[in-house]
C-alpha positions in Angstrom: 14.1 23.6 25.4 11.6 25.0 22.9 13.2 24.8 18.8 14.4 28.9 19.0 16.5 28.4 22.4 18.1 25.2 20.7 18.5 26.9 16.5 19.9 30.2 18.3 22.4 28.2 20.7 23.2 26.4 17.1 24.4 29.6 16.1 25.9 31.0 19.1 28.3 27.5 19.0 29.1 28.2 15.1 29.9 32.4 16.4 32.2 30.7 19.0 33.5 27.9 17.3 36.3 30.0 15.5 37.3 30.8 18.6 37.8 27.3 19.3 37.0 28.2 23.4 34.8 25.3 24.0 36.0 23.0 20.8 38.0 20.1 22.2 40.7 18.4 18.9 40.9 15.4 18.3 44.6 13.1 18.1 44.0 13.7 14.3 43.9 17.7 14.7 39.8 18.1 14.2 37.7 20.5 16.3 35.2 18.4 17.8 32.1 19.3 20.5 32.0 18.5 23.7 29.8 15.5 24.5 26.6 17.8 25.9 26.7 19.5 22.8 27.1 16.6 20.2 24.1 15.0 22.2 22.1 18.5 21.6 22.4 17.8 18.1 21.8 14.0 17.8 18.1 14.6 20.1 17.4 17.6 17.5 18.3 15.6 14.7 15.6 13.0 16.0 13.3 15.2 16.4 13.1 16.9 13.1 13.1 12.7 11.7 10.3 12.3 14.1 8.8 15.2 13.5 8.5 14.2 9.6 7.4 10.8 10.2 4.4 12.4 12.1 3.5 14.4 9.2 4.2 11.3 6.2 1.5 9.6 8.9 -1.2 12.7 9.5 -1.4 13.2 5.4 -1.1 9.0 4.6 -4.3 9.1 7.3 -6.2 12.2 5.7 -5.9 10.9 1.9 -7.1 7.4 3.4 -10.1 9.1 4.6 -10.9 11.0 1.3 -10.7 7.5 -0.5 -12.5 6.0 1.6 -15.3 8.5 1.7 -15.4 8.3 -2.3 -15.3 4.8 -2.4 -18.6 4.7 -0.1 -20.3 6.6 -2.1 -19.6 4.8 -4.8 -20.8 1.9 -2.9 -23.7 3.6 -1.6 -24.3 4.2 -4.9 -24.4 0.9 -6.6 -26.6 -0.5 -3.8 -29.3 1.3 -4.6 -30.8 0.5 -8.4 -29.5 -3.1 -7.5 -31.7 -3.3 -4.3 -34.6 -1.2 -6.5 -33.9 -4.7 -9.6 -34.3 -7.0 -6.9 -37.4 -6.2 -5.8 -38.8 -5.5 -9.2 -37.7 -8.3 -11.3 -40.2 -11.8 -10.9 -39.0 -14.1 -8.8 -37.0 -17.0 -11.3 -37.6 -20.3 -10.7 -35.2 -22.4 -9.4 -32.2 -24.3 -11.9 -32.1 -28.1 -11.8 -28.4 -27.7 -11.5 -26.6 -27.7 -8.2 -24.8 -25.3 -6.6 -21.3 -26.9 -7.4 -21.8 -27.4 -10.8 -21.9 -23.3 -11.2 -20.9 -22.6 -14.9 -19.9 -18.9 -15.6 -20.3 -19.5 -20.0 -18.7 -21.8 -22.4 -15.4 -22.2 -23.2 -12.8 -22.5 -26.9 -10.4 -25.0 -26.8 -8.1 -24.1 -29.7 -5.1 -27.2 -30.4 -5.9 -28.7 -26.5 -8.1 -31.1 -24.9 -10.0 -30.8 -21.6 -7.5 -32.4 -19.0 -4.9 -30.0 -20.6 -7.5 -26.8 -20.0 -8.3 -27.8 -16.6 -4.5 -28.1 -15.2 -4.0 -24.6 -17.3 -7.5 -23.1 -15.3 -5.9 -25.2 -12.0 -2.5 -24.1 -12.1 -3.9 -20.8 -12.9 -6.0 -20.2 -10.3 -3.1 -21.6 -7.6 -0.8 -18.9 -8.7 -4.1 -16.1 -8.6 -5.0 -17.4 -5.3 -8.8 -16.5 -6.7 -11.1 -19.4 -6.1 -11.6 -21.3 -9.8 -15.3 -20.7 -9.0 -14.3 -16.8 -9.7 -12.2 -17.1 -12.3 -13.5 -16.4 -16.2 -12.1 -18.0 -19.1 -13.5 -17.4 -22.4 -10.4 -19.6 -24.7 -7.7 -21.3 -23.9 -5.4 -21.8 -27.1 -2.3 -24.1 -27.3 1.0 -22.1 -28.8 3.1 -24.3 -30.4 6.8 -23.6 -30.0 8.7 -23.1 -33.2 
């Protein structure tokens, strides 16, 4: 059964509903469609919902592909200069500091001791799920409650 035939059938049922020949009446006196027609209406409605979901799915896939294409172009354009710079840069001497003692700069403590600052950094790292080695803290300031 095609969409056009279902719409034609619904229009035909609307035209004949006024004559009440195919409509049943429930205990409240309301006109009720026969079970076959009700199932047909339900299937038609479900088909429309699934068609809308399919259209949304296709749109999401298309937009995702477009965004990934732009993202991929951006990634390749930034990788080329980095690779060129790596080949032209002279080899730096190895640092005497082991990798475990990685430092990403200096930290300014304002009104706060080192133990409290370490606890704050650990809490921020834990709550955000970002490893502590990837976070950069510039300053930690103690705020007094008034």
